[in-house]
C-alpha positions in Angstrom: 93.9 127.5 121.2 97.3 128.2 119.5 100.2 127.1 121.6 103.0 129.6 122.3 105.5 127.6 120.2 103.1 127.6 117.3 102.6 131.4 117.6 106.4 131.9 117.5 106.8 129.8 114.4 104.0 131.5 112.6 105.6 134.8 113.4 108.9 133.5 112.1 107.3 132.3 108.9 105.5 135.7 108.4 108.8 137.5 108.8 110.1 135.4 105.9 107.2 135.4 103.4 104.9 138.1 104.7 101.4 137.8 106.1 99.8 137.4 102.6 101.7 134.3 101.9 100.7 132.3 105.0 97.3 130.9 106.0 96.4 129.3 109.3 94.5 126.0 109.0 91.1 127.3 110.3 91.2 130.0 107.6 91.8 127.6 104.6 89.0 126.8 102.2 87.2 123.6 102.8 88.1 122.0 99.4 91.8 122.7 100.1 91.6 121.2 103.6 90.0 118.1 102.2 92.7 117.8 99.5 95.5 118.1 102.1 93.8 115.8 104.6 94.0 113.0 102.0 97.8 112.9 102.4 97.9 112.9 106.2 96.8 110.3 108.8 93.7 111.2 110.8 94.0 113.1 114.0 97.1 114.9 112.9 97.5 118.6 113.6 98.0 120.8 110.5 99.0 124.3 111.4 99.2 126.4 108.3 100.1 126.6 104.6 103.0 128.8 103.7 103.7 130.0 100.1 107.3 131.0 99.4 107.9 133.1 96.3 111.6 132.6 95.9 114.1 129.8 96.5 115.7 131.9 99.2 112.4 132.1 101.1 111.9 128.4 100.7 115.4 127.8 102.0 114.7 130.0 105.1 111.4 128.2 105.8 113.0 124.8 105.8 115.9 126.0 107.9 113.4 127.4 110.5 111.4 124.2 110.5 114.5 122.2 111.1 115.4 124.3 114.0 111.9 124.0 115.5 111.6 120.3 114.6 108.3 120.6 112.7 107.1 118.2 109.9 106.9 119.6 106.4 104.4 118.4 103.8 105.7 119.8 100.4 103.0 120.4 97.8 102.6 122.0 94.4 99.0 122.5 93.3 98.0 119.5 95.4 96.5 117.5 92.5 98.3 114.3 93.5 98.4 114.6 97.3 96.0 111.6 97.5 98.7 109.4 95.9 100.7 107.0 98.0 101.1 106.6 101.8 99.8 108.8 104.6 102.1 111.2 106.4 102.3 109.9 110.0 103.6 112.2 112.7 105.2 110.7 115.9 103.8 113.0 118.7 106.9 112.4 120.8 109.2 113.7 118.1 107.0 116.3 116.5 104.8 117.9 119.2 103.6 120.8 117.0 102.2 118.9 114.0 102.6 119.7 110.3 103.5 122.8 108.2 102.3 122.6 104.6 104.8 124.3 102.2 103.4 125.0 98.8 105.6 125.8 95.9 102.7 127.0 93.7 104.1 130.6 93.7 107.6 129.4 92.7 106.4 129.2 89.1 108.7 131.3 86.9 110.2 130.4 83.6 114.0 130.9 84.2 115.3 130.1 80.7 114.1 128.6 77.4 117.1 127.8 75.3 115.1 126.9 72.2 118.1 126.2 70.0 119.5 123.8 72.6 116.1 122.1 73.2 116.2 122.8 76.9 114.0 124.7 79.4 114.6 125.7 83.0 111.6 126.4 85.2 110.8 126.7 88.9 109.0 123.6 90.3 105.7 125.3 90.8 105.1 126.0 87.2 102.1 124.2 85.8 102.6 121.7 83.1 99.9 123.1 80.9 101.4 126.6 81.2 104.8 125.3 80.2 103.4 123.5 77.2 101.7 126.6 76.0 105.0 128.5 76.3 107.0 125.8 74.5 104.3 125.6 71.7 105.1 129.2 70.7 108.6 128.0 69.7 107.2 124.8 68.1 108.4 122.6 70.9 106.9 120.4 73.7 107.7 118.5 76.9 107.4 114.8 76.1 105.4 113.9 79.2 101.7 113.1 79.4 100.9 113.4 83.1 97.7 112.9 85.1 95.6 116.0 85.8 97.6 117.9 83.1 95.8 121.2 83.6 96.7 121.5 87.3 99.8 119.4 87.8 103.1 121.2 88.5 106.5 120.3 87.1 107.8 119.6 90.6 104.8 117.3 91.4 105.2 115.4 88.2 108.9 114.7 89.0 108.2 113.8 92.6 105.6 111.2 91.5 107.4 110.1 88.3 104.2 110.7 86.4 105.1 110.1 82.8 102.0 108.7 81.0 101.6 107.1 77.6 104.4 109.0 75.9 106.9 106.7 77.8 106.8 104.4 74.8 108.8 106.8 72.6 110.4 109.3 75.0 111.0 107.1 78.1 110.3 108.3 81.7 110.3 111.6 83.6 113.9 111.0 84.9 115.1 110.8 81.3 113.8 114.4 80.7 115.8 115.8 83.6 119.1 117.6 82.9 119.5 119.6 86.1 117.8 120.0 89.4 117.9 122.3 92.4 116.4 121.3 95.7 116.3 122.5 99.3 117.8 120.1 101.8 116.5 119.3 105.2 119.0 121.8 106.7 117.6 124.6 104.5 120.6 124.7 102.1 120.0 124.8 98.4 121.7 121.9 96.5 122.2 121.4 92.8 123.0 118.6 90.4 123.3 118.4 86.6 123.1 121.6 84.6 121.4 123.4 81.7 122.9 121.5 78.7 122.0 118.1 77.2 125.6 116.7 77.5 126.2 117.1 81.2 128.2 115.1 83.8 128.3 117.6 86.6 127.8 116.2 90.1 125.9 113.1 91.3 122.9 111.9 89.3 120.4 113.2 91.9 117.8 113.6 89.2 117.0 109.9 89.2 117.0 109.8 93.0 114.5 112.5 93.4 112.2 111.3 90.6 109.5 109.3 92.3 110.7 110.2 95.8 107.3 111.7 96.8 108.8 114.7 98.6 110.6 112.6 101.2 114.2 113.7 100.5 113.9 117.4 100.0 111.8 120.0 98.2 112.5 120.4 94.5 112.7 124.1 93.6 114.0 124.4 90.1 114.6 122.0 87.2 116.1 121.9 83.7 114.4 119.6 81.2 115.0 118.5 77.6 112.2 119.3 75.1 111.4 118.1 71.6 110.2 119.7 68.4 106.5 119.4 67.8 105.5 116.9 65.1 103.6 117.8 61.9 100.9 115.2 62.2 99.3 112.7 64.6 97.1 109.7 64.1 95.7 106.9 66.3 94.8 103.3 65.5 92.7 101.2 67.9 92.6 97.4 67.4 90.1 95.4 69.4 89.5 91.6 69.6 90.3 88.3 71.3 93.1 88.6 73.9 95.5 86.1 72.2 95.3 88.0 68.9 95.8 91.3 70.6 98.8 89.9 72.4 100.2 88.7 69.1 99.6 92.1 67.5 101.3 93.8 70.4 104.3 91.6 70.2 104.6 92.1 66.4 104.2 95.9 66.7 106.8 96.2 69.4 109.3 94.1 67.4 108.7 95.9 64.1 110.3 99.0 62.6 107.3 101.2 63.4 107.9 104.1 65.8 104.8 104.9 67.7 104.9 107.4 70.5 102.3 105.5 72.6 101.2 101.9 72.7 98.7 101.0 75.4 96.7 97.9 76.2 93.1 98.4 77.4 90.9 96.1 79.5 87.6 94.8 78.0 85.5 97.1 80.2 87.6 100.1 79.3 87.1 99.3 75.6 83.4 99.1 76.2 83.3 102.5 78.1 85.1 104.1 75.2 82.6 102.6 72.8 85.4 101.0 70.8 83.8 97.5 70.5 84.1 94.3 72.5 87.3 92.6 73.6 90.8 93.7 74.7 92.1 96.9 73.1 95.4 98.0 71.7 95.6 101.8 71.2 98.6 103.1 69.2 99.5 106.7 68.4 101.9 107.9 65.7 103.4 111.4 65.5 105.6 112.4 62.6 105.3 114.0 59.2 102.0 113.3 57.4 103.3 110.7 55.1 105.0 108.7 57.9 101.9 108.7 60.1 99.8 107.6 57.1 102.1 104.8 56.2 102.7 103.5 59.7 99.0 103.5 60.4 98.3 101.5 57.3 100.9 98.9 58.2 99.3 98.5 61.7 95.8 98.2 60.2 97.1 95.5 57.8 98.6 93.7 60.7 95.3 93.8 62.6 93.3 92.7 59.6 95.5 89.7 59.2 94.7 88.7 62.8 91.0 89.2 62.4 90.9 92.2 64.7 88.4 95.1 64.5 89.9 98.5 64.0 89.1 102.2 64.3 91.3 105.0 62.9 91.3 108.5 64.4 92.6 111.7 63.0 90.3 114.6 63.7 89.0 113.4 67.1 92.0 111.6 68.4 92.9 114.2 71.1 89.4 113.8 72.5 89.8 110.0 72.5 93.0 110.2 74.5 91.5 112.8 76.9 88.4 110.6 77.5 90.7 107.6 78.1 92.6 109.6 80.8 89.5 110.9 82.4 88.0 107.4 82.8 91.0 106.2 84.8 92.0 109.5 86.6 88.6 110.9 87.5 87.9 113.6 90.1 86.7 111.3 92.9 90.0 110.3 94.6 88.3 109.8 98.0 85.9 107.1 97.0 87.6 105.0 94.3 90.8 103.0 94.2 93.6 103.6 91.6 96.7 101.4 91.6 99.9 101.6 89.7 101.2 98.2 88.5 104.3 96.8 86.8 104.4 93.4 85.1 106.5 91.8 82.4 105.2 93.2 79.1 104.4 89.6 77.8 102.1 89.2 80.8 100.2 92.4 80.3 97.2 91.0 78.4 96.8 88.2 80.9 96.9 90.7 83.8 94.1 92.7 82.3 91.9 89.6 82.3 92.2 89.0 86.1 88.7 88.5 87.7 89.1 91.5 90.0 89.1 93.8 87.0 85.5 93.0 86.3 84.8 95.8 88.7 87.1 98.3 87.1 89.3 99.4 84.3 92.9 98.6 83.4 95.5 100.2 81.1 99.0 98.9 80.6 101.8 100.6 78.6 102.7 97.8 76.3 106.4 98.5 76.0 107.2 98.9 79.7 104.5 96.8 81.4 103.7 99.7 83.7 100.1 100.6 84.0 97.1 101.7 86.1 94.1 99.9 87.5 90.9 101.8 88.4 88.8 99.8 90.8 85.3 100.4 92.1 83.8 99.1 95.3 86.5 96.5 96.1 87.9 95.4 99.5 91.5 95.5 100.6 91.4 91.7 100.1 90.8 92.2 96.4 93.7 94.6 96.2 96.0 92.1 97.9 94.8 89.4 95.5 95.8 91.6 92.6 99.1 92.3 94.2 99.8 88.7 94.7 99.1 88.1 91.0 101.5 90.9 90.0 104.2 89.6 92.4 103.8 86.0 91.2 104.9 87.1 87.7 107.7 89.3 88.9 105.8 92.6 89.1 104.4 94.9 91.7 101.2 96.8 92.7 101.1 100.1 94.5 98.0 101.8 95.8 98.0 105.4 94.6 94.5 106.6 95.5 92.1 105.0 97.9 89.7 105.9 100.8 91.6 106.5 104.1 90.2 103.4 105.7 91.7 101.3 102.9 95.1 103.0 103.2 95.0 102.4 106.9 94.4 98.7 106.5 97.2 97.8 104.2 100.7 98.7 103.1 100.0 100.8 100.0 103.5 100.3 98.6 103.8 96.5 99.2 107.5 96.4 98.8 109.6 94.2 101.0 112.7 93.4 98.9 116.4 93.8 99.6 116.6 97.5 98.6 114.8 98.7 101.8 118.0 99.0 103.8 119.6 101.2 101.2 116.5 103.3 100.9 116.4 103.9 104.7 120.1 104.9 104.7 119.4 107.4 101.8 116.5 108.8 103.8 118.7 109.1 106.9 121.4 110.9 104.9 119.1 113.4 103.2 116.6 113.9 106.1 118.1 112.8 109.4 115.3 114.5 111.4 112.6 112.6 109.3 111.0 116.0 108.6 109.8 115.6 105.0 106.6 113.5 104.7 107.6 111.1 107.5 106.5 107.4 107.4 104.6 107.9 104.1 107.0 106.2 101.7 108.1 102.6 100.9 108.8 100.6 104.1 107.5 103.3 106.3 110.3 105.7 105.3 
């Protein structure tokens, strides 16, 4: 039975977006229901999905929800809804449950200033579609996100999902030049602009990057883009961990300019059929002669350390795609994926932790950030790995795991002195605790 207040809100939402852009929960496809349910604590009422087509419609939806005191779960395509904490609704505060607001129809290209190397898009545009558009002008967005065919630009920013290209181009927040978002009161706010040299307003781009939809709904962004490179080549070194660690240190302190440098655990090396031992996979993108010369220098370095090597030109895209698929597969409800951060000089040692015998590990060598893919482990094993990371000044966050695992432990595992500031920021941006309540760090 639909409660009178629910009926009133549904009618209000229909008046904003039309009947074709709203679906009641019972009418939603099973696969979509399962996807959304992975983000929400069990026994929580989900009322409907609404699809605004303009920023103004999105603004009106949020304003209406604020008035009616309903929880909002913002989503794009939903590809990373299973990441992070579970949305938990306090029945006393939110009697009517959750409204899912999807930005997948806010997907337009606003402006591509090819000469200025910038592009402005709505948040629901898919990453793959944007890359195809930029490729026509010989440009690309220097991000290598998870689920690249389905991920939206807004979702990539909300989860700070950079990938291996971080080595050369830095993180998602470094790509952002401007942002528009809908506040908890429904008003549209902006920061930054559409040019590279910009000092307009507060630096909200960094604040919203990795906020997991808890501060507002990103609606439009301006990003810096880069010219496509003429050639690409990949070198893989495999061998004993101390020699790989030395090769990594030498590479990172050299004059070579790789776009990606990743360390691979022994099991991941085996699964990729690259040999036995720890792996170092390095990618160069530049003019043909530069790629050739830099690859040769790295091969010589590996040879001097007694490392086995494989060089890729024609099939390197397939290698990187297979690497991504092994870690980020399509079974988020049954397997565990963690994001970690350690000091770069501890990366190889981290990949040799006993718990990784039941999974894969990849760490971006320059930053110490990485991912662990674990099979059939308990929450105690995760806590053991977290303790290791924390003991060397790092962290471990559970991105994807079965609901029973997420209910047993704090997926974020953060208890440092920034929590008070984070809570005050949340209070300032979302005083009603309407956006993804209780799902972020420290129960924010």
